[in-house]
N, C-alpha and C positions, 0 to 999 in steps of 0.2 A: 504494500500500500504506500502510495506517495504521500509524504508529509509536507509537500510544497504548498504554499499559500499563494493564491492568485493575487497579483498586484492590481490595484485599481487603474483603469485607463486614464482617469482624470482625478483631480483633487476632489475629495469628498466635501471639504470645506476650503474656501479660498485662503484660509489661514493655516491649513495643514498640508504638510508634504505627503507624498505617497507612503512614506514609512511611518507616518503618524506624528512626526516631529513638528514643532511650531514653525510656521512660515511667517517670518517677520516682514511686514509690509512697510516700505518707505516710499510712498508715492511721489512721483515727480510732479512739481508744481507747474500747471499749465495756465499761463496768463491769458486773459480775454475779458470780454465785456461782462460775461456772467460771473466770473471770479470777482471782478471789481464790485458788482452789485452785491454779491454774497459777503464780501469783505466789509462794505459799509453797513450792511444789515447786521453782521456779526458784531461790529463795534457798537452799534446802537443797542443791540440786545445785551451785550456785556454791561453797558452802562445801565440799562433797565434792570437787569438781574441784580446789580450791585445797589442801586438806589431805591428799589421798591421797599425794602424793609425800613428805610428811613422816612418814607412818606407817611404822613398822618393827615387824616381828614376829621375835623371835629374832635381833635384830641385822641382819636383812635387810630391804630396802625392800619394801613391800607391792606396789608396781608400779614397775618400772624396765626400760625397753626400750632397752638399750644396743646400738645397731646397730653401732657401730664395733667393740666388743669381741665382738659376736655373742653376747651374753648377755641373755636375756629373762626377767626376774623378774616373775611374775604370781601374785598371791595368795601371795607370799613363797616360791614355788617357782621355782627358776632353771632355765630351759631352756638347755642348751648346744648348740653346733653338732652334737654327736653325738645330740641328742634330736630328730632330724627326725621320727621316727614319733610321739612324744609331742606335739610341737608341731602336727603335721598333724591328729592326732585332736582336739586341743583346739580348733583353728580350725574344723574341721568341726562340732564340737559347738556352737560359738558361732553358726555360720551356721544350723544347724537350730533353735536357740533363737529366732533372729530370725524364721525362717519360721513357727514355731509362734505366737509372739506376734502376728505380722502377720495370720495366719489367724484368730486369735481377736479381737484388738482393733484391727485395722487399723493406721493409721500413728500409733499412740499415741507411738511414739518421736519422730517428727518434731515433733509439736506440743507435747509435754510434757517431753521429756528431752534432745533433741539439743542439744549445746553451741552450734551455730549459732543455733538458735531461742532458746535460753535467754539468750544474751548479746545477741542482736539485739533481741529484744522487751522484755527486762527490764533492759537496761543502756544500749544505744546509743540506742534510740528514746526512752526517757524523757529522756536528755540532750538529744536533738534537740528534743523538745517544750519542754523547759525554756528553751533558748536561742532557738529559732526561733518558738515559739508556733504551730506548725503545727497545722492542723485538717483532717481529711479528707485526700483525695488531692491534695496540692499546694497546698491552700489555706493562706493566712497571715492572721493577724490584722492585720498591718501589715508595712511594709517593715522588714526586720531590719537594724539598724546593723552596720557592718563589724566593730566591736569585739566584738559578740556572736557573730558568725560565727567570728572569730579565737579567742575564748574557747572556743567549742564544739569547734573542732578541737584546741585545746590540751588540753582534757579528754579528747577522743578519743585523743590521743597518750598521755596518762598511762595511760588504761585499756588501750591497746594494748601498752604496755611491760609492764604487769602481766600481761596475757594471754600475751605472748611468754615471759616468765619462767616462768609456770605451765606453758606448753606444753613448754618446753625441759627443765623439771625432770623430766618423764616420761621423757626420753631421755638425760639426762646425770647426773641425781641432784641433790638440793638442795645437797650439799656442794660438788660441782664448780661448780654454778651460783653459789653464794655466792662462791667464789674468782674466778670470771669477773667478777662484778659489782664486786668490790673492786679488781681489778688494773687497771693503766693500759692504756688502748687503744693507746698508742704502743708499749709493751713487748710487748703480746700482741694484735696486730691481728686474728688469725683468730677467736678467741672474740668479740671486739667486732663483727666483720663478721657472724658468725652471728646474734648477738643483734639487730643492726641489720636484717638481712634478714627475720628472723621478725617483728620489730615492723612493718616496712613491709608485710609480707604481711597482718598483722592489720588495719592501717589500710586497705589496699586492699579487704579482704574486707568489713569492717563499715562502711566509709565510702562505698564505690563499688559493689562487686559485690553485696552485700546479699542480697536474696531470690533473685537469679539463681543463687546457690550451690545453692539447693534446686531451682530450675527447670531449670537448664542443666547444672551440674557434677555434682550428686549423682545417682547412678543409681537410688536407691531408688524415686523416683516413677515412673521408667520401667519398673520391674519390678512395678508394681502389678498388672498383668494376670496375672502369674504367682503373686505372693505372696497376692493377695486371692482370695476366692471369693464366691459369692452370699450367704453367711451371715456374712461378716466385718463387723466393726463399722465403720461409716463415719458421717460427718456428712452428713445428707440433708435435703432440703426436701420437706415433705409436699404433693405436687402435688394430691392429691385434696381436701385441705382448703383449700389456698391459692389454687387456680385457679377461675375466671378472676380475675386481679388487678384492682385498681382501688378507687375510693372511691365509695360510694353517694351520688350528688348528686340534689337535687330536679330539676335541669334535665334529668336523664336519665330521668325518670319517663315512663311511657307515658300514653296518653289516660285511662286509668282511675286515674292517680295512683300506680301501682305502680312501685316501684324495681326495677331489674334485679337478678337474682341474681348475686352476686359472691362470691369466696372471701375468706378471712381476710387474704390478703396485700394490703396497701394500696399496694404498689409504692413504698415510701418510699426504697428504695435503701440503707438503713443496713447491710444485710448485705454490700453491695458495697464501700461506703466504709470499712468496718472490716476488710476482708480484707487480711492482710499480703502475700498473693501476687497480689492484684488480680483475683480471679475472682468470678463470680456463681454462688453455690452453687445457685441455682434452675435452673441448666442441667444439673444431674445430677452424677454422679461424674466428677471431673476429675483429671488427673495432678497439677495444681498444688496441690490441696487437701492441707494438711499436718495436718488435724484439730486445729487450734488452738482451735476452738470459739468464736472471737470473734463469728462470725455468729449463734451460738445466743444469746449474751448480748445482742447488739444486737436481735435479733428478739423475744426475751422481754421486753425493756424496752418495746418498742412495744406488744406484746400486753397487757402489764400496764396501760399507759396507756389502752388502748381497752377494757379490761375483758373481754378475750377469753382463751381458754385459752392457756397457754404452749406451747412446744415445737412451733411450726410448723416450725422447723428444730431438729432433734434428732439424737441418736445413734440410728442404725437400721441396717438392712442392706438390700441390694437385694431379697432374697427377702421380707423383712417388708413392704417398700413395695408389693410385688405381692400382698400378702394371704396369702402362704404361711407355713407354719410355719418358724421359724428357731430352731435349737438349737446348743449347743456341741458335741454329739457328732456327728461326721460323719467321713468317711474320713480327711481329712488331719489332723484334730485327734486322731485315734487312731494314725495311722501315725507322725507326728512324735514323740510321746512314746516309742513303741516303738523308733524309731531312736535317740533320745537315750539311752534305757536301754542299748541296744547299744553306743553310743559311750562312755558312762560305764563300762560293764563293760570294754571294750577298754582305755580309759585307765588304769583301776585295775590291770588285769592287767599291762600293760606297765610301769607305774610301780613296782609291787611287784617285778617281775622285774629292774629296773635295779639295777646294782651301786653301791657307794659310790665307785667309781672307774672310769674308762674306760682301756683299753689298746689301742693299735694298733701293729703292727709293720710297718715299711716298709723297702724296700731302699735303701741309699745309692746316690747317682748315681756313674757311672763303672764301672770294672771290677767285675763282680758277685762275683768270687771270685779268690783268689790261692792259690798253693801255698806252704806254710811250709817252713822248712829241714828239718824232720823228716818231710816228705812228706805232711802233712795238708792239708786244704782249709779256708781261712778265708773266711767271708762277712761283709761289713760291713753292719750293719743299723742302723736307727733305731727306738728304742722311745719312743713318744709316750704319756705318762701324763697323765691329768686327774684331779685331786683334786676330787670333787664335794661334799666336806664343808667345814664351817667350822672345821676344826682341822687342824693339821699331820699329815702322814701319811708314813710311811716304807714302803719296799717291798723285797721280796727276790725276785730273779729266778733261775730255774734251768731246765734242760732236763729234763723228766720222761721223755721218750722221744726217741731211744734213749739208753741209759745212758752210752755212751762219747763223748758230745758235751760240750764244755766251753764256758763263757761267759767272755768277756774284757770286763769293764766299764770304761768310760772314767772313771767316778767310783766312789769307795769306797762311797758311800751313795746310794741312790735316795730322795731326800726331796723332798716337795712342800709348799709353804705352802698355807693354806686357799684353795680355789677356783682353784688354780694349774694351768696346763698347761705341761708341760716335756718337751723331747725329749732323750733320752739316746742316745749312740752306743755300740753294743755290737758285739763280735766273736764270731762263732760258729765254733768250731774243731771239725771233724769228720773222722774217718778216711775215706779213699777208699772203703773197703769198703762203706759204707752207701749209696753213690750207684748208682743204676740209670738208665741213659740220661741221665746228667748231672743227675739230680734226686734229692733226698732229703727226706723229710718229717720235721719235728721238732715236738714239742709243748713250747711255752715256757710255763711256769707263773709267774704273777705273783701274789704274796701280800702284802697290807698288814699293818700291825701290829695290825689288828683281827681278823685271821684270815680275812678275805674274800679269795678268790683267783679268778683268771680264767686260763683255759688258751687259748692262741693256737696255732693250727695254721699252720705256715709251711713253704714249700718252699725248700730250699737249692739253689744252683747249683754244680755241680762239673764236673770233667773228664769227657770221654766215654770215655777209656781206663781 
């Protein structure tokens, strides 16, 4: 029996060699109009990513995802744990927006706006080219001295520290992050450890994992078959114009001196060496393509030198490549906006129906009820109030039904600071006569100093006799 293993004809992944070892990609930079647009877009997005945590509207951060406190501030509106429905509607709306943009413009997010692509292609790779002098996929001008490699990774470290702080500011806020940075690691090891771990994660991602984040970890490319359709915008190679590939040489002429008919593609390979994910766009639509358009700039540069028409590789769609009509109006581009309109309506309806405060009544643990000295039934409850506004709020609680039920509050005043959640212990004293089968329903009314009230229905527990 033969123990030989068949070798794959091609790369299983563009980042793996045939023997399974890592294939390090060092794409050649192809200058052009699209690269210039992407570069300006990247610089703008880096500024936006950096400045957003500092933006405040009405004293509240524009974006703050405080996971520990379970408070998510998005567009200066704070989602609390009680806003499950609002947050769910918002997230569904975000997903539908992604579906719509992908159906229309393909993977424009991946190639033009994703932080992974923006920082990798316009921060880390330029640093690498500066220190290593790399050209193409793995090529080097000369052996790189050790000091240059060390300097490169030192700059990588500084950038990673900056990115780690930017990332953390979205989750803890710039004020708390500033306090973390200034305090001693010895006195406060946990914040220091968090910052160190995030910095290491940034170094690992952009120095080692790199394009594999797009090819292996991110699910977006895997969902292309669902998110894209035949009319979605993609980067495509014009096979009708480009094939067969090759260069017209006199040695290939026939007996009559006629050169063979070939396409515009001269098989220079520039579209391959410039691809940051290591694919050959001439093979058709592929999961690894992030629509970065580097192959378009590379091919257009060659076409211009040869005096041929540009856009042998261009933005297109699968239906357009087959000679069919391609338009924006189709089933999914009509259904998605309708669904988004419904989602927006539901969000606004729930948002307007929300109160300035939340109130929840719970039963205290232990014995649910006791009999007082005067023969009445006392239930011990917990009233949890949440102030949703940025100002101090006081509350008044009373039982609206039935009339002969009294409240015994543990505190003289029910007062909450801005955005505070607090639990108050209350006693509800009711006569035995209102209980039927050991149950009695009461209506507890909570009203704040702004005149906004909420009515809570609750069942008391009493004796069976």
